[in-house]
N, C-alpha and C positions, 0 to 999 in steps of 0.2 A: 793723729799727727802731730808732729811738734811743731811745723809750721802754721797748720790750723789753729791751735793753740795760744799759740802768740798773735795771732789775728783778730781771733775772739778777743784777746785781753783789750788789745789794743781800742777793739771796738767797742766792749762794755764800760772800758773806761770814760766814753763818749755816748752812752747810751741816753742820755737825755738828749743829745744834740744831733742832728741830721750828719751823715754823711755827706762831705759835697765831693763829688769826684769831678779829676782833671784829666782829661784822656788826649793825649797826641802823639798818634801812631801812624803818621803819614813813613812811606819807605817807598824806594823806586819800584820793587818787587810787587807784583800785584796780590800775591798769596800774603803777603805780609802785611799791607795795609788794611785799615779800617774801612770797610763798605757796609750799605743799609741792611744787607742780611746779618753779618755779625754784631752791628750794632744793635740791631733786633734782640741778639740773643743775649750783647751785654745786660739789655734792660732789663730782658726778662728774667736771667740767673742771676746776675749779680747786684743791680739795684732792688732797694726794699723802700718803704711806706716811708717817706719822709726825705730820702735822699734827692741831691740833686747833681745834673751832669751838665759839665761843661764839655764840649768837643770842640779841639784849636786843630790849625793845618799850618801853622809854622810856629819857630822858635819866639818868635817878638810876641805872638796872643799869648803862648804858653807862659811866658814869664810875664805877664798882663796879669794872668789869671792865676797864680800859684801863692801870691800871698792869702788868698781864700782857701786853697785845697788843704783838704784832711786826708784824701787818697788820690794819690796822682799813677795814671798807666802810661807808661812809656817805651819807646827804644832805647832813647839816651838820658843821662842825667848827671851835671856836671857839678860837682862837690859843691865849687862856692854860691850855687843856686840854692842851697841850703838855708841862705842867709834870706832869702828871698821868701820862705816858706814856712812861717811860725807856726801855722797852725797843724804842719802834715805828720802825718801816723804811719800812714802803709805806703812805700815806693814799690809798684809793682812792673814788670815786665814779661811779655810771652818769652822771651829768649831764653834758653838754659845757660849760655855762656855769661860769664860776668862783665866782659870787657869793657862794656858800655855803662856802666852805672859804677858809683862808689864801693869801696871797697867795704867789707863790716866795719872794719875800724875808724872809716871814714864818716859811717851812719851817727848823726847825733842822737842823744839819749831821747827813748821815746817813738824813735822811727826805726821801722823795720824794713828789710825789701823781700820782695817775694818773687822768684824767679818762676816761668813756665816748667812745668815737669812732665808736661803732655807727649813731648816731641817723639817718644820712641815708639808709639802706636803710627805714626808716618813713617819715620825713618827705618824701621824693621821691614817694613814692604821695599824698603828702597833696597836693602841690602839681601832681602830674598829674590828683587829682580836681577841683582849682581850675580848669584849665588845660579840662577835656572839658565840665564842667559850664556855662562859659563860652562855651567854642567851639560847642558840640553843642546850646546853646537848653535846658538844664533849668533855668537860673534862669529863664529869661524865660518859659517853658512853666509853671513852678508861679505867677509872678507873675500870667499870663493866668488860671489855675485862681482863686487868689485874688479875683480882680474878676468873677469870674462867667462868665468866658469860656470855658466847656466845649469848644469845639470851635474852638480858633485856629489852624488850619490855615494859612490865609493870611496872619494877621498874625507866626505864627512865624520865616516865611522869612528876615527881615533878619537873624534873629538867630543863625543856623545858617552858620558855617562849616568850614572845615577845620583841623585844627591840623597837618599838614604842610604845610611852605611858610613856615611863618612864623618871626619872629626872637625869641629870647628874649636877654634881656640877664641874667645873673647876678653881682648884685654879692653878693661873698663867696665869692670861688671857693675854698674849702677843701675840706673832706673832704664835705661835706655840698652845697655846692656841684657838687661833680664827681658825686655820685650823682643829683643833680636833670640835670646836663646829660648824662651820658651815654643817658639815659633819655629826654630830650627828642630829642637826635640820632637815636635809634634811631627815633623818628615822623616823623625829615624835618624835624624843626626846627633852624633854624641858632643856633648858641649862641656867643654871647662873653662870655668870663668875666672878671669885674672884680677884682684883688686889688689891694691896695695899690700895687705896683709898675706898676699901668695904670691907676691911678685916674684920670689926665688923659685918658683915653678916655671916661669914662663918657658924658658929655654928647654926644658925637658919635655914640656907639653906640647911645644913646637916640632919635635922630632917627627911625630905623628900625623900633626896636622893636614889636612887638606885645605882648610880655609885659617888666615889670620884676618879676624875683624876686630878692627880699632873703632871703640867710641869712647875714647879719652877726652876728659875738658882740658883748657891750656893751662892749669891752675900751678903751682910749685911742683918741680918733679918731672915733669912729661918731656922737656924738650930732648929731644933724638932718643926717646926712649927705646924704641924700634931702629936699631943700628945695624951695621955688618956682622956684629957677633951673632944678632939675634937673627938675620937673614939667613945666616949661614946653615942654624940650626931646621929650618924648613926644608922638606923635600921639596924635590924638582915640581911635581906636581901641585904645589901649595900655592893658592891663591891670596894674595893681601887686601883687604877691605878697607878701608879709611872711611868712616863718617863722623868721626871724632872732631879734633883740630889737627890741623897741618905742620903744628910744631912738635909733633911726637914720631916723627920720621926722618930717620936720616936720608935726604932725597938722594944726595949724591951716590949714598952706597945702595939706595933702591934701585936708580935709574942701572946703576952698574949691574946689579944680579939680574935685571930685566936685559939688558943687552948680551950679557953671557948667557943667558937661559939658563940660570939658576933657578927662577922660579916661573910657573906655568904664568902667569897674569896680575898685573893690579888694577883694582878699580878704587880709584881716589874722587871723592868728593870736596875735599880739601885741601887747604897747600900751607907752606910756610907764609910766604908773600902772595896775600890778593887784593886784588883781581890777579892770576896767574901772568905772568905776560915771556917773553922770549928768553929772559935771562936763567929762567929758572932749571935746575938739571933735567926737570919732568915736563919740558916743553918740547915743542920739537915731534922728531918720529921714533919714539921710544918702544920698542916692539913687545907688543901685549899690555900696554896701559892704554887705560881707558878712561877719561876724564870727565868729571862733571860740577859746575861751576856753584857748588856750595848751595846746591840744590836738594839735598835728599830728605828733608822736612817741608818742600812745595806741596801742596795740597788747599783747596777751596775750603776745607775744614780746620784749616791752621788756626786762625782767630776763633770760630764757633768752640774749638777744643779748649783753648786757653781759658775763655770766657766762663765755658762750663767748671772750668777746674777753680778758677777764682772766686767764683759762687760758691762751691762747696768749699772754700778756704777761709769766707769772710760771712 
């Protein structure tokens, strides 16, 4: 792998010296916070004989320890902090997104950034949950229950279908998209992967799609990629699922399509502005819209999976 060779090159250049790890991974979400279990995985899978480890809990302690660190593991890092890090060689983060770290152009010579690439293992299960909940009528059953229909057996029939034999278009067919895709194919779903090089195929693929699954990053060129013209290509039976980034959907167009019953449903984990508030077109009572608070990668295994991956790269 390209990334692992770069990490190895940086490590080999300091082979005579120990690696000095500085870890700052505090986060309000428990799944994204360093705990005793994940720290044990870090020590077992990442650290080598001669390495040292400093774990800090706040920015002040991080900046105090930064001048000695050769390897930093963080959620966020400001570019001006590089001036405090003369020994730094590797800047690693569990996150797949690059919003909280300096860009490639802002990295000093000799410093590389490592982003987590393990998320698809978790996020694919969230997508499958959305797919099965919709196809097998779980959300419909809940809606009937809330309306007081306690035995909606006859009413449920139109809301239940097979997942096998459907067609999924995955927009953003990178690491996460592939993790989603092979699981769907194992269930008998036809998968069409859309990347930059075949983006021209998106609209034609959408015409037969049962699922439009989005796993796009928020980098250049993804703003409002799924707009009204793309949504119009989807059949009324189609479901939109977004576990990538919220900037890639025209939210006003999506809300209109759902209200006009032009789509069967939308399952969204991400939004243009987060946290979601009442000013969003996707707030309030939008028919057949199901929302999650950017939680598709939540799992106790999140940090351990990252540390196993980091150990393999370093």
